[in-house]
C-alpha positions as CSV (number, residue, x, y, z in Angstrom):
1,M,15.8,-15.0,8.8
2,S,18.3,-15.0,11.7
3,A,18.9,-17.8,14.2
4,V,15.8,-16.8,16.1
5,A,12.8,-18.9,15.1
6,A,10.4,-17.3,12.6
7,P,7.0,-16.5,14.0
8,L,5.2,-19.1,11.8
9,A,8.0,-21.7,11.7
10,G,6.4,-25.2,11.6
11,R,3.0,-24.0,10.5
12,R,1.5,-25.0,7.1
13,V,-0.8,-22.5,5.3
14,L,-3.0,-23.3,2.2
15,D,-3.0,-20.4,-0.2
16,L,-6.2,-20.7,-2.4
17,G,-5.6,-17.4,-4.1
18,A,-5.2,-19.1,-7.5
19,L,-8.5,-20.8,-7.1
20,C,-10.5,-17.7,-6.1
21,A,-13.3,-16.7,-8.6
22,Q,-12.5,-13.0,-8.6
23,R,-9.3,-11.1,-8.9
24,P,-9.6,-8.8,-5.8
25,H,-10.1,-11.9,-3.7
26,A,-7.2,-13.7,-5.4
27,L,-4.8,-10.8,-4.9
28,A,-5.8,-10.4,-1.3
29,A,-5.5,-14.1,-0.5
30,S,-2.1,-14.3,-2.3
31,M,-0.8,-11.3,-0.4
32,A,-1.9,-12.7,3.0
33,A,-0.2,-16.0,2.1
34,R,2.9,-14.1,1.0
35,L,3.2,-12.6,4.4
36,C,2.8,-16.0,6.0
37,A,5.6,-17.4,3.9
38,A,7.8,-14.4,4.9
39,Y,7.1,-15.2,8.6
40,G,8.3,-18.8,8.1
41,A,5.2,-20.8,7.3
42,E,5.3,-23.5,4.7
43,V,2.8,-22.2,2.1
44,V,1.3,-24.5,-0.5
45,R,-0.5,-22.9,-3.5
46,P,-2.6,-25.2,-5.7
47,V,-3.2,-23.8,-9.2
48,P,-6.0,-24.7,-11.7
49,E,-5.4,-26.8,-14.7
50,S,-5.1,-23.6,-16.8
51,G,-2.1,-22.6,-14.8
52,E,-1.1,-19.8,-12.5
53,P,-3.6,-16.9,-13.1
54,F,-1.0,-14.2,-12.3
55,A,1.6,-15.6,-14.7
56,R,0.8,-13.1,-17.5
57,L,-0.3,-10.1,-15.4
58,P,1.7,-6.9,-15.8
59,P,4.3,-5.6,-15.1
60,L,6.1,-8.1,-17.3
61,L,9.8,-8.8,-16.9
62,P,12.3,-9.0,-19.8
63,D,12.0,-12.8,-19.9
64,G,8.2,-12.5,-20.3
65,G,7.4,-13.5,-16.7
66,S,5.1,-11.5,-14.4
67,A,6.8,-9.5,-11.7
68,L,3.5,-9.6,-9.8
69,D,3.5,-13.4,-9.9
70,R,7.1,-13.7,-8.7
71,F,6.6,-11.2,-5.9
72,L,3.3,-12.6,-4.5
73,N,4.3,-16.2,-4.8
74,A,7.9,-16.0,-3.6
75,G,8.6,-18.6,-1.0
76,K,5.5,-20.7,-1.8
77,R,5.4,-24.2,-3.0
78,R,2.9,-25.0,-5.8
79,G,1.2,-28.3,-5.2
80,P,-2.2,-30.1,-4.7
81,A,-4.4,-28.8,-1.9
82,A,-4.9,-32.3,-0.4
83,T,-1.2,-32.8,0.5
84,G,-1.1,-33.3,4.3
85,A,-2.7,-31.3,7.0
86,F,-2.8,-27.5,7.2
87,D,-3.0,-25.1,10.1
88,A,-4.8,-22.4,8.1
89,A,-6.2,-21.7,4.7
90,I,-7.0,-18.5,2.9
91,G,-9.4,-18.0,0.0
92,D,-13.0,-17.2,-1.0
93,S,-16.0,-19.1,0.1
94,A,-16.1,-21.6,-2.8
95,A,-12.4,-22.4,-2.7
96,L,-12.5,-22.9,1.1
97,G,-15.5,-25.1,0.9
98,A,-14.0,-27.3,-1.8
99,H,-10.5,-27.6,-0.5
100,A,-10.3,-26.6,3.2
101,A,-13.3,-27.8,5.0
102,A,-11.2,-29.7,7.6
103,V,-8.6,-26.9,8.1
104,P,-9.0,-25.4,11.6
105,V,-8.4,-21.7,10.7
106,R,-10.0,-20.5,7.6
107,V,-9.7,-16.9,6.4
108,R,-12.7,-16.1,4.1
109,L,-12.5,-13.2,1.7
110,S,-15.7,-11.7,0.3
111,V,-17.0,-8.3,-1.0
112,F,-19.4,-7.5,1.8
113,G,-19.1,-10.4,4.2
114,P,-20.9,-13.8,4.5
115,G,-23.6,-14.4,2.0
116,E,-23.9,-13.6,-1.7
117,D,-20.6,-12.5,-3.2
118,P,-21.4,-10.2,-6.1
119,P,-19.0,-9.5,-9.0
120,M,-16.5,-6.8,-8.0
121,S,-13.3,-5.1,-9.3
122,E,-10.7,-3.1,-7.4
123,L,-11.9,0.0,-9.2
124,G,-15.4,-0.8,-8.0
125,L,-14.2,-1.1,-4.4
126,L,-12.6,2.3,-4.6
127,A,-15.8,3.8,-6.0
128,L,-18.2,2.2,-3.5
129,S,-16.0,3.1,-0.5
130,G,-15.9,6.8,-1.4
131,L,-12.1,6.7,-1.7
132,L,-12.2,7.4,-5.4
133,D,-14.1,10.6,-4.8
134,I,-11.3,12.3,-3.0
135,V,-8.4,11.3,-5.3
136,G,-7.4,13.4,-8.3
137,E,-7.4,17.0,-9.3
138,A,-10.3,19.2,-8.4
139,E,-11.1,20.1,-12.0
140,G,-10.9,16.6,-13.4
141,P,-12.6,13.3,-12.9
142,P,-11.9,11.0,-9.9
143,A,-8.5,9.1,-10.2
144,R,-7.8,5.7,-8.9
145,L,-4.9,4.9,-6.6
146,A,-2.0,3.2,-8.3
147,G,-1.3,-0.5,-7.8
148,H,-3.5,-2.9,-5.9
149,Q,-4.2,-0.9,-2.7
150,P,-7.6,-2.4,-1.7
151,A,-6.5,-6.0,-2.3
152,Y,-3.1,-5.6,-0.6
153,A,-4.7,-3.9,2.4
154,A,-7.3,-6.7,2.6
155,G,-4.4,-9.2,2.5
156,L,-2.7,-7.5,5.4
157,A,-6.1,-7.7,7.3
158,A,-6.4,-11.3,6.4
159,C,-2.9,-12.1,7.6
160,T,-3.5,-10.2,10.9
161,G,-6.7,-12.2,11.5
162,L,-5.0,-15.5,10.7
163,L,-2.1,-14.7,13.1
164,A,-4.6,-13.9,15.9
165,A,-6.6,-17.1,15.3
166,L,-3.5,-19.2,15.3
167,R,-2.4,-17.5,18.5
168,A,-5.8,-18.2,20.2
169,G,-5.8,-21.9,19.1
170,G,-8.9,-24.0,18.2
171,E,-11.1,-23.6,15.1
172,E,-11.9,-20.2,13.7
173,V,-13.4,-18.6,10.5
174,V,-11.9,-15.2,10.0
175,E,-14.2,-13.0,7.8
176,V,-12.5,-10.2,5.8
177,S,-14.7,-7.9,3.7
178,L,-12.9,-6.2,0.8
179,F,-15.4,-3.4,1.0
180,D,-14.9,-2.9,4.7
181,V,-11.2,-2.8,4.3
182,T,-11.3,-0.3,1.5
183,A,-13.8,1.9,3.4
184,W,-11.5,1.7,6.4
185,L,-8.7,3.2,4.3
186,N,-11.0,6.2,3.9
187,W,-12.5,6.2,7.3
188,K,-11.8,9.9,7.9
189,A,-14.2,11.0,5.1
190,P,-17.4,9.5,6.6
191,A,-16.3,10.4,10.1
192,S,-15.8,14.0,9.0
193,V,-19.4,14.0,7.7
194,M,-20.7,12.6,11.0
195,V,-18.7,14.9,13.3
196,L,-18.0,18.0,11.2
197,G,-20.9,17.9,8.7
198,A,-18.6,17.9,5.6
199,A,-16.2,15.4,4.0
200,P,-12.8,16.1,2.4
201,S,-13.1,16.9,-1.3
202,R,-10.7,17.1,-4.2
203,S,-11.0,20.9,-4.0
204,G,-9.5,21.5,-0.5
205,L,-5.9,20.4,0.2
206,P,-4.3,21.4,-3.2
207,K,-4.2,25.0,-1.8
208,D,-2.1,23.7,1.1
209,W,-0.3,20.7,-0.3
210,H,1.0,20.7,-3.8
211,T,4.2,20.5,-5.9
212,L,6.3,23.4,-7.1
213,P,8.7,23.4,-10.0
214,V,12.4,23.9,-9.1
215,R,15.6,24.2,-11.0
216,D,16.0,20.4,-11.6
217,G,12.4,19.1,-11.2
218,H,9.8,19.5,-8.5
219,V,9.4,19.4,-4.7
220,A,6.4,18.6,-2.6
221,L,5.4,21.6,-0.6
222,V,3.5,20.1,2.4
223,Y,3.2,22.2,5.5
224,Q,0.8,22.8,8.3
225,D,-0.2,26.1,9.9
226,K,2.5,25.6,12.6
227,D,5.1,25.4,9.9
228,W,4.2,28.7,8.2
229,P,6.6,30.9,10.2
230,A,9.5,28.7,9.4
231,L,8.6,28.5,5.7
232,R,8.1,32.3,5.6
233,D,11.5,32.8,7.2
234,L,13.2,30.3,4.9
235,V,12.0,32.2,1.8
236,G,12.8,35.5,3.4
237,D,10.6,37.6,1.2
238,P,9.1,40.6,3.2
239,R,5.9,40.3,1.2
240,L,5.1,37.1,3.1
241,R,4.6,39.1,6.3
242,R,1.6,40.9,4.8
243,E,-1.7,40.7,6.7
244,E,-3.4,38.5,4.2
245,F,-0.8,35.7,4.7
246,L,-0.9,35.7,8.5
247,T,-3.6,32.9,8.8
248,I,-4.2,29.7,6.9
249,A,-7.6,31.1,5.9
250,G,-6.0,34.1,4.4
251,R,-3.4,32.2,2.6
252,R,-6.1,30.0,1.0
253,R,-8.1,33.1,0.0
254,H,-5.0,34.7,-1.5
255,H,-3.5,31.5,-2.9
256,A,-2.6,33.0,-6.3
257,E,-0.8,36.0,-4.7
258,L,1.0,33.6,-2.3
259,M,2.2,31.4,-5.2
260,A,3.4,34.5,-7.1
261,V,5.8,35.1,-4.2
262,L,6.9,31.5,-3.6
263,R,7.3,30.2,-7.1
264,P,10.4,32.4,-8.1
265,W,12.2,31.4,-4.9
266,F,11.7,27.7,-5.5
267,A,12.4,27.9,-9.3
268,A,15.8,29.4,-8.7
269,R,17.0,26.5,-6.4
270,S,17.6,22.7,-6.8
271,R,15.8,20.0,-5.0
272,A,18.7,19.1,-2.9
273,E,19.3,22.7,-1.8
274,I,15.6,23.2,-0.9
275,T,15.3,19.9,0.9
276,A,18.4,20.5,3.0
277,A,17.3,24.0,3.9
278,A,13.8,22.9,4.8
279,Q,14.9,19.9,6.9
280,A,17.2,22.2,8.8
281,R,14.1,24.2,9.8
282,R,11.9,21.1,10.3
283,I,9.7,21.9,7.4
284,P,8.2,18.8,5.7
285,I,9.3,19.6,2.1
286,G,10.8,16.8,0.0
287,P,12.0,16.2,-3.5
288,V,9.9,14.6,-6.1
289,L,12.0,11.6,-7.2
290,A,11.5,9.6,-10.4
291,P,11.5,5.8,-9.9
292,A,14.8,5.5,-11.6
293,E,16.4,7.9,-9.1
294,L,15.4,5.7,-6.2
295,L,18.1,3.2,-7.3
296,D,20.8,5.8,-6.6
297,D,19.2,7.1,-3.4
298,A,21.4,6.5,-0.4
299,Q,18.5,5.9,2.0
300,H,16.8,3.6,-0.4
301,R,20.0,1.5,-0.9
302,A,20.7,1.4,2.9
303,R,17.3,0.0,3.6
304,G,17.7,-2.7,1.0
305,F,14.2,-2.2,-0.5
306,L,15.0,-4.0,-3.7
307,G,16.6,-7.4,-4.0
308,P,19.3,-8.2,-6.6
309,G,16.7,-9.5,-9.0
310,G,14.6,-6.4,-8.8
311,M,11.9,-7.8,-6.5
312,P,10.9,-5.6,-3.5
313,H,11.6,-6.9,0.0
314,L,8.7,-6.7,2.4
315,P,8.9,-3.5,4.6
316,L,9.3,-5.6,7.8
317,R,12.2,-6.7,9.9
318,W,12.4,-9.6,12.3
319,D,15.4,-9.8,14.7
320,G,17.3,-7.3,12.6
321,A,16.8,-9.1,9.2
322,R,14.5,-8.4,6.3
323,V,11.4,-10.6,6.6
324,G,11.3,-13.1,3.7
325,A,14.4,-11.6,2.0
326,E,15.7,-15.0,1.1
327,A,12.5,-16.0,-0.7
328,T,12.3,-12.7,-2.5
329,D,16.0,-12.9,-3.7
330,A,15.4,-16.4,-4.9
331,A,12.2,-15.6,-6.9
332,L,14.2,-14.8,-10.0
333,A,16.8,-17.5,-9.6
């Protein structure tokens, strides 16, 4: 952090993520507390007698430690829950009841809200929310999102509620439903049913948004109807001016014929060549980069996404500096 005071400087937060009974709750609480630590709070994380539950979770580092553990717990202090007073606590109902009854701001994570908290996994949340139904290829089964999307989104919601409660002052119980958060990630699908009578499916957008092979890999061909004239002119093939390609409906009906024209043009060029030409015409086409290629990407390096030990910095800045960068860089020290 810079000389300007961090937003939560002087605050103490109790992270009960390690004591949560279910993994989605544990991940969400830990992520919320990670954000609090990045914003300058002193975060204390008590662990059970069996040890840190994330310590052996993948991805594993060369020394056998867990990258997940080191990222989520960077900047935190492991210690007993009863040490001193806290401004806020984050956990599930049982952990808060056992360790944070006197804490003025309590952020309570649950599956559906107050009441019974049934067994639940992140895959179950994706399935129940309808999000799983619209991810994946049209011909195959539903596919889950990579990483811990429901839990991390719930952690962001939990941190937002905590910040608002601290700002307001007084006592507050902030309720965060993992199901509500996951459904909110997919809010456009049920809204489409209500307003338009139909929801997005895995059989729609692939005709508009897809990847195409190029000379040195693939590019993501993502464009809207307004971009079609620019894309047509970029490729420069007179066949693209045929009547069946004039409208988006026509291009969808004649998708195979359209691809027969586009594929050779893309296959003959490199990712860099196509990206530069598309950006010059304001067409949202971009290269498909492998994770290893990001390390050599100029934009990636300039933004400082990864710390020297391989841990990602949070995508936030405060007074011009990466939020929590010091804690992240020290996680592997």
